[in-house]
N, C-alpha and C positions, 0 to 999 in steps of 0.2 A: 655367346650372347644368350642362347637358350638356357644354359646352366645358371648363370647369374641372374638374368632377367626373370626366369621362371621361379627361382628361389625368392626373389623380392616379391613377386606376386603371391607365392605360396605363404609368405610371412603375413601379408595382409588378410588373406583368406582365413588362416588359422586364428589370427587376432580377432577377427569378426566372429568366428564360430565359438571361440572359447570365452571371449570378453572378460578376461581376468583383470581386476583392478591392480594398479601399481602398489608396491609396498609403501607403508608409511612408518618405517622404522626410525627415521630421523629426518630432519630437515635437509633436503637435497640441495646442493649448490647449483644443480641444473635440473629443476623439476620438469617432468614430462606429463602430458595430459592424455596420451593415447593409452590403449590397453597394453598390458605387460607381457602376456604369453603369446608367442615366444619372443625372445629378444631379437629384434630386427638387426641391430648392429652386429651381434654375435653371429646371426645367421648369414648376413651378407659377407662378413669377413671370412667365415668358414667356406662359403661358396666360392669366393674369389680364390682363396688359398688352394682349395681342392681343384678348381678348374685350371689354375695355373700349373699345378702339379701334373695334371693330365696333359696339358699342352706342352710342357717341357720334359715329358717322360723320357724321350729318347734324345734329348738335347744335352750338350755338355753343361749347360747352366743348371741342370736338374739338381746337382749337388748343393747349389746355393738355395734354390727354392724349397728343397725338402725340409730343412730346419726352419727357415724364415717364415714360411706360410703358417705352420702351427703356432709358432711363437707370436706372430702378429695376431692371430685369432684368439689365442689365450690372453694376451694383453688387453684386447678390446673387451673380452668377456669379463676380465677382472675389473676393468674400469667401470663397466656397467654396474657391477656389484658395489664397488667403492662409492659410486655416486648415489647409491641407494634407490635406483630406479628399476631394479629387477631382483627377483628371487633367484637363487642358484638354479632352480629347475627351469626357469625361463631361458637362462644362458645355455644350459645343457641341452634343452630341447631345440634351441636355435642351431647349435652346432650339429646335433644328430640329424635334424631335418635337412640342413643344407648339404651335409656330406651324402646323405641318402639320396637326395634329389640329384645332385651332380653325378653320382655314380650311376643312377638310373638313366639319366640322359646320355651318359657315355656308353652304357651298355646298349641302349636302343640305337644310338648313332652307329655303333660298331656293327650291330645286326643289320641295320638298313644298308650299310655299305657292302656287306657280304652277300646280300640277297641278289639273285640273278634278275634281270629285267623280266617283267611279266610276259611279254610276247615270246621270249626265249623258252620260258617254262611251259607255255601253252603249246608251242611247236613240238617240244620234247614229248608231251603227253598225247598229242594227236595221233590217231591210228593211221597206219600207212594206207595210201589209196592206190 
């Protein structure tokens, strides 16, 4: 939840900070009115694909998720370009941001699980009486 939900929140924050208008290359069959950078659709699908990859890392179904996740994210990115609602850099930034975010969450979660409880570390450092 933190990986995908955080990625969705990060999309909105970046869109607000960058405030890049949508391309007007041709009349889109599905016009958008929000900011363009980064592509939220590309970012969300890359976050889901990466998170599922981590969840299934040691599961037998990983062989299926490994190729399907990236293909799904690539197709969504291509569709955003085809619809004319994003620049290629919007899609690439969405993918990169999502994968970076999910990997960061995974690393922090792994470190948090490996840390000893605080009271145990305090007892270990206390001088003998």
